[in-house]
C-alpha positions as CSV (number, residue, x, y, z in Angstrom):
1,X,-21.2,14.0,14.9
2,X,-18.1,12.7,13.2
3,X,-16.7,14.6,10.2
4,X,-16.6,11.9,7.5
5,X,-17.1,11.7,3.8
6,X,-20.5,10.3,2.9
7,X,-20.2,6.8,1.5
8,X,-21.7,5.5,-1.7
9,X,-24.7,3.3,-0.7
10,X,-22.9,0.1,-1.8
11,X,-19.9,0.8,0.3
12,X,-22.0,1.9,3.3
13,X,-23.7,-1.5,3.2
14,X,-20.5,-3.4,2.9
15,X,-19.0,-1.4,5.8
16,X,-22.0,-2.4,7.9
17,X,-22.2,-6.1,7.0
18,X,-18.5,-6.9,6.5
19,X,-16.6,-4.4,8.7
20,X,-19.1,-4.3,11.6
21,X,-19.6,-0.5,11.2
22,X,-22.4,0.9,13.4
23,X,-22.8,4.6,12.5
24,X,-24.3,5.7,15.9
25,X,-21.3,4.1,17.7
26,X,-18.7,6.0,15.8
27,X,-18.4,8.8,18.2
28,X,-17.7,6.4,21.1
29,X,-15.3,4.3,19.0
30,X,-13.3,7.4,18.1
31,X,-13.3,8.6,21.7
32,X,-11.9,5.3,22.9
33,X,-9.2,5.3,20.3
34,X,-8.2,8.9,21.0
35,X,-8.1,8.1,24.7
36,X,-5.6,5.3,24.1
37,X,-3.5,7.5,21.8
38,X,-3.2,10.1,24.5
39,X,-1.6,7.5,26.8
40,X,1.1,6.5,24.3
41,X,4.1,8.8,24.9
42,X,5.9,7.6,21.8
43,X,3.0,7.9,19.3
44,X,2.4,11.1,17.3
45,X,-0.3,10.3,14.8
46,X,-2.9,12.2,12.8
47,X,-6.1,12.2,14.8
48,X,-8.8,13.6,12.5
49,X,-12.0,11.6,12.3
50,X,-11.6,10.4,8.8
51,X,-8.1,9.1,9.3
52,X,-8.9,7.2,12.5
53,X,-12.1,5.8,11.1
54,X,-10.2,4.4,8.1
55,X,-8.1,2.4,10.6
56,X,-11.2,1.3,12.5
57,X,-12.7,0.1,9.2
58,X,-9.6,-1.6,8.1
59,X,-9.5,-3.5,11.4
60,X,-13.3,-4.3,11.3
61,X,-13.8,-2.1,14.4
62,X,-11.7,-4.2,16.7
63,X,-10.3,-1.6,19.0
64,X,-7.3,-3.8,20.0
65,X,-6.4,-4.5,16.3
66,X,-6.8,-0.8,15.5
67,X,-4.4,0.2,18.2
68,X,-1.8,-2.4,16.9
69,X,-2.3,-1.3,13.3
70,X,-2.0,2.4,14.0
71,X,1.1,1.9,16.1
72,X,2.6,-0.4,13.5
73,X,1.8,2.1,10.7
74,X,3.9,4.8,12.4
75,X,6.5,2.4,13.6
76,X,7.4,1.3,10.0
77,X,7.2,4.9,8.7
78,X,9.8,5.9,11.4
79,X,12.0,2.8,11.0
80,X,12.2,2.9,7.2
81,X,13.1,6.5,6.3
82,X,14.3,5.6,2.9
83,X,10.7,4.9,2.0
84,X,9.0,7.7,3.8
85,X,11.3,10.7,4.0
86,X,11.8,13.4,1.4
87,X,8.5,12.8,-0.4
88,X,8.0,16.0,-2.3
89,X,6.2,15.1,-5.5
90,X,7.6,18.0,-7.4
91,X,11.1,16.8,-6.8
92,X,12.6,16.1,-10.3
93,X,13.9,12.6,-9.3
94,X,10.5,11.5,-7.9
95,X,8.7,13.0,-10.9
96,X,10.8,10.8,-13.1
97,X,10.0,7.7,-11.1
98,X,6.3,8.7,-11.1
99,X,6.4,8.6,-14.9
100,X,7.4,5.0,-14.9
101,X,4.0,3.8,-13.7
102,X,5.3,0.9,-11.7
103,X,2.3,1.0,-9.3
104,X,-1.0,2.2,-10.7
105,X,-4.4,2.2,-9.1
106,X,-6.8,1.7,-12.0
107,X,-9.7,4.1,-12.5
108,X,-12.5,1.5,-12.3
109,X,-13.2,-0.7,-9.3
110,X,-14.3,-4.3,-9.6
111,X,-18.1,-3.5,-9.3
112,X,-19.6,-0.7,-7.3
113,X,-18.6,-2.4,-4.0
114,X,-15.6,-4.3,-5.3
115,X,-11.9,-3.8,-4.6
116,X,-9.7,-1.2,-6.1
117,X,-7.6,-2.8,-8.8
118,X,-3.9,-2.1,-8.4
119,X,-1.6,-2.7,-11.4
120,X,2.1,-3.4,-10.6
121,X,4.6,-3.4,-13.5
122,X,8.0,-4.3,-12.2
123,X,9.4,-4.3,-15.7
124,X,8.4,-0.7,-16.3
125,X,11.7,0.7,-15.1
126,X,15.4,0.0,-15.9
127,X,16.7,-1.5,-12.7
128,X,20.3,-1.2,-14.0
129,X,19.9,2.6,-13.9
130,X,17.3,3.3,-11.2
131,X,16.9,2.6,-7.5
132,X,14.2,0.2,-6.2
133,X,14.1,2.5,-3.1
134,X,12.6,5.4,-5.0
135,X,10.4,3.0,-6.9
136,X,8.9,1.9,-3.6
137,X,8.8,5.4,-2.3
138,X,6.5,6.5,-5.1
139,X,4.4,3.3,-4.6
140,X,3.9,4.1,-0.9
141,X,3.1,7.7,-1.7
142,X,0.2,6.5,-3.9
143,X,-0.9,4.1,-1.1
144,X,-0.9,6.9,1.4
145,X,-3.1,9.0,-0.9
146,X,-5.5,6.0,-1.2
147,X,-5.5,5.6,2.5
148,X,-6.7,9.1,3.2
149,X,-8.9,9.7,0.1
150,X,-10.3,6.4,-1.3
151,X,-13.1,4.8,0.6
152,X,-13.1,1.8,-1.8
153,X,-9.5,0.9,-0.8
154,X,-10.4,0.9,2.9
155,X,-13.8,-0.8,2.7
156,X,-13.4,-3.2,-0.2
157,X,-9.6,-3.6,-0.3
158,X,-7.2,-4.1,-3.1
159,X,-7.0,-6.7,-5.9
160,X,-3.3,-6.6,-7.0
161,X,-2.4,-7.4,-10.6
162,X,1.3,-8.0,-11.0
163,X,2.6,-7.9,-14.6
164,X,5.9,-9.7,-14.8
165,X,6.8,-8.7,-18.4
166,X,10.2,-7.2,-18.6
167,X,11.3,-8.5,-15.2
168,X,15.1,-8.6,-15.4
169,X,18.0,-10.0,-13.4
170,X,19.0,-6.5,-12.5
171,X,15.5,-6.0,-10.9
172,X,15.6,-9.2,-9.0
173,X,19.1,-8.4,-7.7
174,X,17.7,-5.4,-5.9
175,X,15.6,-7.6,-3.6
176,X,17.2,-9.0,-0.5
177,X,15.5,-10.8,2.3
178,X,15.8,-7.7,4.5
179,X,14.3,-5.5,1.8
180,X,11.5,-7.9,1.2
181,X,10.8,-7.9,4.9
182,X,10.6,-4.2,4.9
183,X,8.2,-4.2,2.0
184,X,5.9,-6.7,3.5
185,X,6.0,-4.9,6.9
186,X,4.8,-1.8,5.1
187,X,2.0,-3.6,3.4
188,X,0.9,-5.1,6.7
189,X,1.0,-1.7,8.4
190,X,-1.6,-0.1,6.1
191,X,-5.3,-0.7,7.0
192,X,-6.0,-1.9,3.5
193,X,-6.9,-5.6,2.9
194,X,-5.4,-7.5,0.0
195,X,-8.3,-9.4,-1.6
196,X,-6.1,-11.2,-4.1
197,X,-2.8,-11.2,-6.0
198,X,-2.8,-12.1,-9.7
199,X,0.6,-12.6,-11.4
200,X,0.5,-12.2,-15.2
201,X,3.0,-13.3,-17.7
202,X,5.5,-15.1,-15.4
203,X,9.0,-14.8,-16.7
204,X,11.9,-17.2,-16.3
205,X,12.9,-15.6,-13.1
206,X,9.5,-15.7,-11.5
207,X,10.1,-18.9,-9.5
208,X,13.1,-17.4,-7.8
209,X,11.3,-14.1,-7.1
210,X,8.3,-15.9,-5.8
211,X,10.3,-18.1,-3.4
212,X,11.9,-14.9,-2.0
213,X,8.6,-13.3,-1.3
214,X,6.5,-16.4,-0.4
215,X,8.0,-16.9,3.1
216,X,7.3,-13.4,4.1
217,X,3.6,-13.5,3.2
218,X,0.8,-14.5,5.6
219,X,-1.0,-17.8,4.9
220,X,-4.1,-15.9,4.0
221,X,-2.3,-13.9,1.3
222,X,-0.6,-17.0,0.0
223,X,-3.9,-18.6,-0.5
224,X,-5.1,-15.6,-2.5
225,X,-2.3,-15.8,-5.1
226,X,-3.0,-16.9,-8.7
227,X,-0.7,-17.1,-11.7
228,X,-1.9,-16.5,-15.2
229,X,0.2,-17.2,-18.3
230,X,-1.6,-14.6,-20.4
231,X,-4.0,-11.6,-20.4
232,X,-6.7,-14.0,-21.7
233,X,-6.4,-16.1,-18.6
234,X,-6.6,-13.1,-16.4
235,X,-9.8,-12.0,-18.2
236,X,-11.6,-15.0,-16.6
237,X,-11.2,-13.3,-13.2
238,X,-11.0,-9.6,-14.1
239,X,-13.4,-8.5,-16.9
240,X,-11.8,-6.6,-19.8
241,X,-13.8,-3.5,-19.1
242,X,-11.8,-2.8,-16.0
243,X,-8.4,-3.2,-17.5
244,X,-6.2,-0.7,-19.5
245,X,-6.2,-1.0,-23.3
246,X,-2.7,-2.4,-23.2
247,X,-4.1,-5.4,-21.3
248,X,-6.9,-6.1,-23.7
249,X,-9.4,-3.9,-21.9
250,X,-11.4,-0.7,-22.3
251,X,-10.4,1.0,-19.0
252,X,-8.2,3.7,-20.5
253,X,-4.6,4.0,-21.7
254,X,-1.7,3.5,-19.4
255,X,-0.1,6.8,-20.3
256,X,-3.2,8.6,-19.3
257,X,-3.5,6.7,-16.0
258,X,0.2,7.5,-15.3
259,X,-0.3,11.2,-16.1
260,X,-3.4,11.4,-13.9
261,X,-1.6,9.8,-10.9
262,X,1.4,12.1,-11.3
263,X,-1.0,15.1,-11.1
264,X,-2.8,13.6,-8.1
265,X,0.5,13.2,-6.2
266,X,1.5,16.8,-7.0
267,X,-2.0,18.0,-5.9
268,X,-1.3,16.2,-2.6
269,X,2.0,17.9,-2.0
270,X,0.8,19.6,1.2
271,X,-0.4,16.3,2.5
272,X,3.1,14.8,2.2
273,X,4.7,17.8,3.8
274,X,2.3,17.4,6.8
275,X,2.7,13.7,6.9
276,X,6.4,14.0,7.6
277,X,5.5,15.6,11.0
278,X,3.8,12.4,12.2
279,X,6.4,9.9,13.3
280,X,7.1,7.9,16.5
281,X,9.6,8.9,19.1
282,X,10.9,5.5,20.0
283,X,12.9,6.9,22.9
284,X,9.6,7.4,24.7
285,X,8.0,4.0,23.9
286,X,7.2,2.0,27.0
287,X,9.4,-1.1,27.0
288,X,11.8,-1.8,24.2
289,X,12.1,0.7,21.3
290,X,11.3,-0.5,17.8
291,X,13.6,0.6,15.1
292,X,15.3,-0.8,12.0
293,X,17.8,-2.8,14.0
294,X,15.2,-4.5,16.2
295,X,12.7,-5.0,13.4
296,X,15.0,-6.0,10.5
297,X,18.4,-6.7,12.1
298,X,20.0,-3.8,10.1
299,X,20.9,-0.2,10.7
300,X,18.3,1.0,8.3
301,X,20.5,1.1,5.2
302,X,19.5,-0.8,2.1
303,X,21.6,-3.7,1.0
304,X,21.3,-5.4,-2.4
305,X,21.1,-9.1,-2.9
306,X,24.2,-10.5,-4.5
307,X,23.9,-13.6,-6.8
308,X,26.7,-15.9,-7.9
């Protein structure tokens, strides 16, 4: 019998009907995946039941897609060390970035079997003083915690709410095409489906930023993007009760949500230390190695986008 967390009834039903989960086949599914992993000399992943099942669920139990997703997950973690190395949540610099609350999973999901709501606040940090690299590092730390601990994220996916208030020229200047490609590559590597992206309060620089990102997004994601001029417009799609008080809702205060997630990351300190051990050895990959140079055309260092 597999060692898995029991699912809430609503999520168990969604997993069966939407993700093709057949509980009595899990042992065989996991055995097949582990058999493939054992034949990959470059791959050094976690292999506990829960972790591997999360990838199977995220790929709707397609073994071939799961192999590709799992390989890609560790490929990008290895190729983009600026995002995935030195992730100690008690580090003073990272704790400071955690306090900004740029990326926040909200406490309440959209219905019992609905997606996890993810609030992104790009204007929550001073881009003239702070690095987008560490901002994204904290974002992906949170996503990794959701990957291993949150069944809603895996089974129902994420609904992303992007608040553009406070988006500055300094922030936009930190995004280059290479950096955006890295970000979207990471998003695609996680076995978490994006069920929709809602932009709120578009600023004067939104069109430029959207054009930068748009070409790197899949057609499916592009079709799931909506733009709202106000919180009131958003409320037609996301009921107030799910949103923080600052967004006209009754779903808690931002400062409390930020504090809770800061504590959660610290509680998971051992997980991040262990995670650093699981990376690819691209020297052993059959065929051509995959690294920052082959994937992104750079040596792995971050370059800012210069505007005239």
